[in-house]
N, C-alpha and C positions, 0 to 999 in steps of 0.2 A: 636505335631501336628498345632500346629498357627505357629511353624515356616518352618512345607514343605509348607502349605500352602501360605505364605509369598513367597518361591521360586517358587512356582508353579507360583506365579501369576507376579515374574518379567519377569520369563520365556516368559507368554503369550500378555507382555507388548511391545510396541516396545520401544526398547535401548533409541534411540534418537527420538528428537520431528522435526521436518520439516522446515526450512525455508528459505528468500533469503536472499541474497548477492546478495549488490547493486554497481555495480563503477558508482561513479559520476562524472563527471567531467562540467568545465564551472568556473564559481566565487569560487564554493565549488568542493574541487577534494578529494577524499577519499572513503572509503567503509563504507555501514552501512549495518548492520547485524539483521537484523528482525526473530522474532520467531514466525510463527504462530500459530494459536490458533484451530485446526482441531477437537479438543473437544466443542467448544463454535460455530464454522459456519463452519463445514465441505465443505460446498456445493459450499464456497466461498472461503476457502484456496485451493479444486480441480481445481478450475475454476482455479485461479491467478496460482498455478503452472503449470496447463498444458501451463497456454500463456506465462509464463517465459519460461518453456522447449522448447517452440515449437520457442522462440528468441523473441516473438512479442514486448515485455516489450525493446532489445535493440531498442539505440536511441529515446526513448519516452521522450522528454521534462516534465520538470515540470513550466506547464502552468498555473496554477494560482497558489501566495505564498500570503499569509497574513500576516502582520507581525503583532506576539505577540498567532496568532492564528494556521494554518496548509500553509501547502505545498501541495500542488497536482499534479498528473500525473495520468501515465498509459492510457492516450487515445490512443490505437493503432490502430487507424483511420486515425485519424486528428493529432495528435501530435507527429511525426516526420518531424525534416527540411528539407526534401527531399529536396523542391523546394523554401524556406525561407520564407514561407507562414504559419503565425499561427494565422490568423482568422479565422479556424474553430475549434484548440486545447479547448479542454476540449468539444464538442459536438458530441466526439464520440464512440463507443465502440468497441467492436470483433466481427468477427462470432457466436459466441456461445450465446445461449440465454439468456436472462434477469436473473436474481436471487431474487426468494421470499427472504427476510428478515428474515436473523437469529437473531435479537435482543436477548440482556445477558444483563443479570446484569453488566456486566465489564465497566466502568467509563474512558469517555475519557477523560486521562490525558495526561501530556506531553508524548512524545514519542508512545502513542496509533497510531497505524493505522487500519484507515478504511477504509468502503468501501462508495464510493463518488456513488450519485443517484440522479433524479431528483425528482420532488414532490412526484411522484409514490413509496413509500416506496419497491415495488418489482421491482426496475427499477435498480437494480445494476449489472453492466455487467465487466467491466475490470480498470475502472478508484480508485484510493486508496488516500487517503491524511494521512500522517505523521502530528501529533502534535505538535506544538511549544512548548505547552502550553495545560493549563485546558479548557477545553470546553463543561462543566458537559451541560450544554444545548442540545445538543447532545446526551447525556445518553438516552438509548432504544429507539434510533430515528433513527438510522447510524447502521450498520453492523459491530460489531469489529472483526479485523482480525490478530490482533496482537499487536506484540512491538519491538520496536529498544530496542537491547539489547547489541549494538554495534555503532559507531558512529554514536552518537548524534550531539559532535561538526561539524560532517560532515552536517548534517541535518541542525542547526542552521548556518552555512555558507552559505546555497542553496539563491540565487538571487530573493531577493523580486519583488512584484510585484506593482502597482501602484493602487490606487481608492479601491473604499468599494470593486470591485468584484477581486482586488488582482491580474488583466492582466498583465503577463509578460512584458515591453516592450523590444525591441531590442533581445541581445542575450540570450534566457532562460539559464539555467543547465540542464543537459541531463543525462539519466539515459544509461550508454553507454553500460552494460551490466547487466545482471539480472540472477543471477544463482540461481537455489534449490540445497539447502545443507541440511544433514542430520546433 
């Protein structure tokens, strides 16, 4: 009886999880694969995948990169270098509404992907960050949406920013193409 129940549970669950494949170009060149945590942050994952499917993330730069901490990207409003102006990168989001926080017990360790937000915990929209190292002070304060499963060497090579805020000067690395994968 237990074997039959187990077999039915396998049929009822999705075969593969949703993820992102990010083609990075600049000082870092290569592919980063992220497993998204639909069970932990379903609304955030839905928003990220919708933006990726629309192509909104294609051409968006890593605008804030802090050595030993994280690399931030995803500003679909001001994060494209179309006119060469990076002065507002990191200040925008998407046309979609901001999301209520989906805090969890997931820890911010190396390779974890979290949603960027303002001081308001319910202000995440399109921007996200990838951890270079553990940042446990973020635990329970930011929504965890996934984890890098391949290409952490590419993440490690992303051009670093300067100063306390990690603003990237000159030509930042870019997410050339972001694809939703199963």
